[in-house]
C-alpha positions in Angstrom: -35.0 0.5 34.0 -32.6 2.5 31.9 -30.4 2.8 28.7 -26.8 2.6 29.9 -23.9 4.0 27.9 -20.3 3.2 28.7 -18.2 6.4 28.2 -14.8 4.9 27.5 -11.7 6.9 28.5 -8.2 7.3 27.1 -5.4 9.4 28.4 -6.8 12.4 26.8 -10.3 12.0 28.3 -13.4 10.5 26.8 -13.2 8.6 23.5 -15.0 11.1 21.2 -17.3 8.5 19.5 -18.9 7.7 22.9 -20.6 11.1 22.9 -22.5 10.0 19.7 -24.3 7.6 22.0 -25.5 10.4 24.2 -27.8 11.6 21.5 -28.8 8.2 20.2 -29.2 6.9 23.7 -31.6 9.7 24.6 -33.7 8.8 21.6 -33.8 5.2 22.6 -34.5 6.0 26.3 -37.3 8.4 25.4 -38.9 5.7 23.1 -38.8 3.2 26.0 -39.8 5.7 28.6 -36.8 5.1 30.8 -33.8 7.1 32.1 -30.5 7.6 30.2 -27.5 6.7 32.3 -23.8 6.6 31.8 -20.9 4.8 33.4 -17.3 6.1 33.5 -14.5 3.9 34.7 -10.9 4.7 35.4 -8.3 5.7 38.0 -9.6 9.2 37.5 -13.2 9.8 36.4 -14.2 13.3 37.6 -13.5 15.2 34.4 -15.3 12.7 32.1 -18.2 12.3 34.6 -18.7 16.1 34.6 -18.6 16.2 30.8 -21.2 13.4 30.7 -23.5 15.5 32.8 -23.4 18.2 30.2 -24.5 15.7 27.5 -27.9 15.1 29.1 -27.4 11.9 31.1 -29.9 11.5 34.0 -27.3 9.6 36.1 -23.6 9.1 35.8 -22.1 6.1 37.6 -18.4 6.8 38.4 -16.2 3.7 39.2 -12.9 5.1 40.3 -10.2 2.7 41.3 -6.4 2.5 40.8 -6.7 -1.0 39.2 -8.6 0.7 36.3 -5.7 2.9 35.4 -4.9 0.6 32.5 -7.5 -1.2 30.4 -7.9 -4.9 31.4 -10.9 -6.9 30.4 -11.6 -8.5 33.7 -11.7 -5.3 35.7 -13.7 -3.3 33.1 -16.2 -6.1 32.6 -16.8 -6.3 36.3 -17.3 -2.5 36.4 -19.8 -2.5 33.5 -21.7 -5.4 35.2 -21.9 -3.4 38.4 -23.3 -0.4 36.5 -25.8 -2.6 34.7 -27.0 -3.9 38.0 -27.1 -0.4 39.7 -29.0 1.2 36.8 -31.3 -1.7 36.1 -30.3 -1.3 32.4 -32.3 -3.1 29.8 -30.2 -1.6 27.0 -26.4 -1.4 27.3 -24.4 0.6 24.7 -20.7 1.2 24.0 -18.7 2.6 21.1 -17.3 -0.2 18.9 -13.7 0.5 19.8 -11.4 -2.5 20.5 -12.2 -2.3 24.2 -15.9 -1.5 23.6 -16.4 -4.6 21.4 -14.4 -6.8 23.8 -16.1 -5.7 27.1 -19.6 -5.8 25.7 -19.1 -9.3 24.3 -17.8 -10.5 27.6 -20.6 -8.9 29.6 -23.3 -10.1 27.3 -22.1 -13.7 27.8 -22.0 -13.2 31.6 -25.5 -11.8 31.6 -26.9 -14.2 29.0 -27.9 -11.2 27.0 -28.2 -10.7 23.3 -25.4 -8.9 21.5 -25.2 -6.8 18.4 -21.5 -5.7 17.7 -20.5 -2.9 15.4 -24.0 -1.6 14.7 -24.5 1.3 12.3 -28.0 2.2 13.5 -30.2 1.6 16.6 -33.9 2.0 17.1 -36.8 0.8 19.3 -39.6 -1.4 17.9 -42.4 -2.9 20.0 -40.5 -2.1 23.1 -37.3 -3.9 22.0 -33.9 -2.7 20.7 -33.3 -3.3 17.0 -29.7 -3.0 15.8 -28.7 -2.6 12.1 -25.4 -4.1 11.1 -23.5 -4.1 7.8 -22.6 -7.6 6.6 -21.0 -9.1 3.5 -18.4 -6.4 3.3 -20.9 -3.6 3.9 -23.0 -4.7 0.9 -26.0 -5.7 2.9 -27.7 -4.2 6.0 -29.4 -6.6 8.4 -31.5 -6.0 11.5 -30.7 -7.8 14.7 -33.8 -8.3 16.9 -33.3 -9.2 20.5 -35.4 -11.6 22.6 -33.4 -11.3 25.8 -34.3 -9.0 28.8 -30.9 -7.2 28.6 -29.9 -6.0 25.1 -26.2 -5.2 24.4 -24.8 -3.3 21.4 -21.7 -1.6 20.3 -22.0 1.1 17.7 -19.5 1.8 14.9 -17.9 5.2 15.4 -19.2 8.1 13.3 -22.6 6.4 12.9 -24.5 9.1 14.8 -24.0 12.9 15.2 -22.5 14.2 18.4 -25.1 16.4 20.2 -24.2 19.8 21.5 -23.4 19.8 25.2 -25.5 21.9 27.5 -25.9 22.9 31.1 -24.7 20.2 33.5 -27.5 18.1 34.9 -28.1 14.7 36.4 -26.3 13.3 39.4 -23.0 11.5 39.7 -23.1 8.3 41.7 -20.0 6.6 43.0 -19.8 2.8 42.6 -17.3 0.5 44.2 -15.5 -1.9 41.9 -14.9 -4.3 44.6 -11.7 -5.8 43.1 -8.2 -5.8 44.3 -5.1 -6.2 42.1 -4.8 -9.9 43.1 -8.3 -10.5 41.7 -7.3 -9.5 38.2 -5.4 -12.1 36.2 -4.2 -9.8 33.5 -1.1 -7.8 34.4 0.2 -4.7 32.5 4.0 -5.1 32.4 4.9 -2.2 30.1 3.1 0.5 28.1 4.6 1.9 24.9 3.0 4.8 23.0 3.7 5.1 19.3 3.7 8.3 17.4 1.7 10.9 19.3 -0.2 13.8 17.8 -1.7 11.8 14.9 -5.3 12.0 13.9 -7.2 8.9 14.9 -8.3 6.8 12.0 -11.5 5.7 13.8 -12.6 9.2 14.6 -11.3 11.1 11.6 -13.7 13.0 9.4 -11.1 12.9 6.5 -8.7 10.1 5.6 -6.0 10.0 3.0 -4.8 6.5 2.2 -2.0 5.1 0.2 -1.8 1.6 -1.4 0.4 -0.5 -3.6 0.6 2.4 -6.1 3.4 3.9 -4.0 5.7 0.9 -4.8 7.9 2.9 -7.2 9.1 5.0 -4.2 7.3 4.0 -1.0 9.0 6.5 1.3 8.2 9.5 -1.0 4.8 8.0 -1.8 3.7 8.1 1.9 5.4 11.4 2.4 3.0 12.8 -0.3 0.0 11.0 1.4 1.0 12.5 4.7 1.5 16.0 3.3 -2.0 16.1 1.8 -3.4 14.7 5.1 -1.6 17.4 7.1 -3.1 20.1 4.9 -6.6 18.7 5.3 -6.3 17.9 9.0 -6.8 14.2 8.1 -5.7 10.8 9.3 -3.3 8.7 7.2 -4.6 5.3 6.2 -3.3 2.4 4.0 -4.3 -0.7 2.2 -3.3 -4.1 3.4 -0.9 -4.4 0.4 1.0 -1.4 1.6 1.2 -2.6 5.1 2.2 -6.2 4.1 5.0 -4.6 2.0 6.2 -2.8 5.1 5.6 0.6 3.6 3.7 1.8 6.7 2.9 0.3 10.1 -0.2 -1.9 10.6 -2.0 0.7 12.8 -2.8 2.6 9.6 -4.4 -0.3 7.8 -8.0 0.2 6.7 -10.0 -2.9 5.6 -11.5 -6.2 6.7 -8.3 -7.1 8.6 -7.6 -3.5 9.7 -9.8 -0.7 10.9 -13.4 0.0 9.7 -13.8 3.7 9.1 -16.6 6.0 8.1 -15.2 9.5 7.3 -16.9 12.3 5.5 -14.1 12.2 2.9 -11.9 9.2 1.9 -9.1 9.8 -0.6 -7.6 6.6 -1.9 -4.3 7.0 -3.7 -2.9 4.1 -5.5 -5.4 1.6 -4.1 -7.0 -0.8 -6.5 -10.1 -1.5 -4.5 -9.9 -5.0 -3.3 -13.1 -6.2 -1.6 -11.3 -6.5 1.7 -10.4 -2.8 1.6 -13.8 -1.7 0.5 -15.2 -3.5 3.5 -13.3 -1.1 5.8 -14.1 2.2 4.0 -17.2 1.6 1.9 -19.3 3.6 4.4 -17.4 6.8 3.6 -19.7 9.6 2.6 -17.5 10.8 -0.3 -14.8 8.6 -1.9 -12.1 10.1 -4.2 -10.0 7.6 -6.0 -6.6 8.3 -7.6 -5.2 5.5 -9.8 -3.2 5.1 -13.0 -5.4 2.2 -14.1 -8.8 3.4 -15.4 -10.2 -0.1 -14.9 -9.3 -0.3 -11.2 -12.3 -1.6 -9.1 -12.1 1.4 -6.7 -13.6 3.6 -9.4 -16.8 1.7 -9.3 -17.3 2.8 -5.7 -15.8 6.3 -5.9 -17.8 9.4 -6.1 -14.9 11.1 -7.9 -12.1 9.5 -9.8 -8.7 10.8 -11.0 -6.9 8.7 -13.6 -3.3 9.6 -13.1 0.0 9.0 -11.3 -0.3 9.6 -7.5 3.2 11.1 -7.5 1.9 13.8 -9.8 -1.7 14.1 -8.5 -1.0 14.3 -4.8 1.4 17.3 -4.9 -1.0 19.1 -7.2 -3.9 18.5 -4.8 -1.8 19.5 -1.8 -0.9 22.8 -3.4 -4.5 23.5 -4.4 -5.8 22.7 -1.0 -3.1 24.9 0.6 -4.1 27.8 -1.6 -7.9 27.3 -1.0 -7.7 26.7 2.7 -5.3 29.6 3.4 
């Protein structure tokens, strides 16, 4: 029996939010009296497996195979199922990335297991996993209680603190994927990487977003948003209205039809506060709203509000932060 955590990889190594589950997973494993295991999959796994050892996992299952070089659902789902079987896992956890949500859903179906996607909290009650999810645009929290032997959940990034790594411990166990290229129906024809070096929206502790309020000069508006984000080491976000108007690419969209984020600080510039946008950023610890309309709905959710033109407020904030942070 174990709690098994999938440590997802990107080209730069482990997805940072996966390490949150090292700490939360240990808490769950101790409550159940079982081991805490990890699984790492990819064409190369040694570096991430070694890092997992330092985060306190009792066993690290490494599935290393060239067919895992690119993410494909079939291959990664088979790998996770192999790890579940090898570890005897009763609880399976992953970060709620795009891949994390997809693979856990597929594997839960294959194993006839209960599934709680995008959980914001996890705990053990009466020997069973209880997952807390935000529903109705983050206005209500609900508990998912499992009645299956295997319980699968993905956790929303930034829901738990990342523990401090320590001395390497636990053993690394190699598992065979047992799939050839011909066994995988999905084929990767080409890979294109968009703007590199940007702060990830999902993992960002600070986000500066722009909305329809940049309409007077969209190029300059998002230049100002980006300038403030650069000073703060923040990610750049946007409302759906800004994306739909082609002011900025979709990958920056925050909201019900974009990315759900949970930063420590969210600065919303020229965003009215539609319920769909609030659903994606309502879990932010501190919300600062900048809008010319004093009656904009965003002010009802904001911790701090600035009534003013973003074309004047953003440069002033950028200069002030430059001076303070220097």
